[in-house]
N, C-alpha and C positions, 0 to 999 in steps of 0.2 A: 709276651705281652709287656714289653718294656716301653719306656718313653723314647721317642725318636731322638737321635743325637742332636739335631738342630733345635728341637723344642727344648730339650734338656739344657743345652748351652744358653738358649735365650732366657730360660728361667734363672739360671745361675747368674747371668749378667744383670738381670733385673733386680734380684734380691740380695746380691752380694754387698758386703760392707766395705771391702777394699779391692785393690787390683788383683791380688792373688787369693782372694777368699772364695773357697768352694765348699766349706763345711760349716758355716755358721748356722745358728738355729733357724734363722730366717730362710736360708737356702734349703735346709733340710725339710722344713715345714712346707715350702713351696713345691719341692719335688714329691713329697709324700701326698700332698693334695692333688697333684696332677695324676699320680698313680691311683689314688682312691677314686677319683672321678672316672678314670679309664676302666677300672675294675668294676665300678658300679654299673656302668653301661654294659659290660660283659655279663654281669649277673642278671640284668634285666632280660636278656635273651636266653641265658643258660641258667635257669633258676635252680637246677639240681647239682650245680658244680660246688660241692661242699668244700673241696680243698681251696678253691678260690675264695669262698666265703670266709674261711678261717684265716687266709692270708689278709683279706680285707680288714677283718677285725683286729688282727695284729698291727696292721698299719695305722688304723684309727687310734689304737691305744698308744702307739709310739708317737704319733702326731700330738695326741693329747698331752703326753708327758713333756714333749718339747715345748708346747705352748704354755704349760704350767710353769716350766722352768723360765721361759722368757717373761712371763707375767711377774714372777717374783724378782727377777734380776733387773729388768728394765721395762716398766709399764708402757712407756711411749713407743718403744719398738714393737711390743706385743700388739698394741692397738693399731699401729701402722700396718703390720702384717695381716691381721685378721680383716682389716678394712680393704686392703688391696686384693686379698684372696676371696673375699666375700663369704667368709665362714663365721659362725657364731654371731649371726645378726640378731 
């Protein structure tokens, strides 16, 4: 249950800050958001998959800490990312 290579590359291209950037906070948040949405759909049909639920909660926590870091370092980048991804409305 990973993100398809083409979709992942598209997310990296959309949220990267430079030509060789693949690991900035924006890219990590975008990739985690895609995985969270995918796993949420999986859990809607497989409600008793507790291992997947635990993984989902860990991803949500990781995304939350990345967003908190982004908020404290550069507020405008934070606002741009959450607006593009449609989270924390």
